[in-house]
N, C-alpha and C positions, 0 to 999 in steps of 0.2 A: 128198600133194604134198610134195616135198622143197624146203625153203627154202634157197636158196644165196645167196651174196653178190651174184651177178648178179641174182637175183630181187629182193632187197632194193634193189639199186641201181636197177633198172627202176622200182620203185615210187617212188623218190625222184627219178627223172629223171636219174640220174648215169650216166656212161660211165666204168666202172672199167678200161677197157682202154687208157687213155692212160697213157703213161710218167709224166706229171706227177702224176696221181691216184694211181697205185701208189706213187710216192715219197712223196707226202703221207701216205698210209696207213702206210708203213714208218716215217716220222718220228713219226707218232703213236704207233705201237707202241713205238718207242725211248723216247719220252717217258714212256709208261705203265710201261715196264720200269724206268725210273729212279725212278719213284714207288712201285714195288712193295714191299710190306712182307715178302714171303717170297721165298726163293730160287726156289721152284717157280714162282711167278707171274712172276718176272723172267725165268726161262728160257723159259717159254711165250711171253711177249711178245717176247723176243729171237728166237725161232724164227719167230714170225709175221712180224716185221719182215723177217727173211731171206727168207721166202716172198714177201712183197710186192716185195722187190727182185728176186727171180727173175722175178716176173710183169712187173716194169718192164722187165727185159731182153727178154722176149718181146714186150712192147708196142713196144719200141723197133725190134725186128726187123720187126714187122708195119708200123710207120710208116716203114720204109725208112731207119732211122737206124743200122742195123747194130749191132755190139757196142759198147756204151757204157760197160761196166764199172761198174755202179752198186750191186753187192752184193759183200759178203764173207761167208764162212761165219760162223755165229753163234759167239760165245764165251760161256762160262758163268761168267765171273768177274763179281763185283759191280763196277759202274762206280765209279771213284774221284772 
C-alpha cells in the first residue's frame, strides 16, 4: 500500500483539496524553510512550499475561483 498525503489526510479527516488548506501547508513549509539549518533542507522546504501553492491554484480552479495567482517559482537564496 502506498501512503500518500491524501491517505494521511483521510485518516485525519482533512480535505487537502481546498485552496485554504493548501496555502496553510505552503506557509508551514516556508516557516520550516526559515528555521532550516542547512541549505539543502531549506531548498527542499522551499520546493515543497512551491508545490503546495501549485496545488492551491488547481484547487482554486476546481472551486470555480479561476486563476488566483498564489504561487511564485521557488528561489534558492537564504531568506534575510
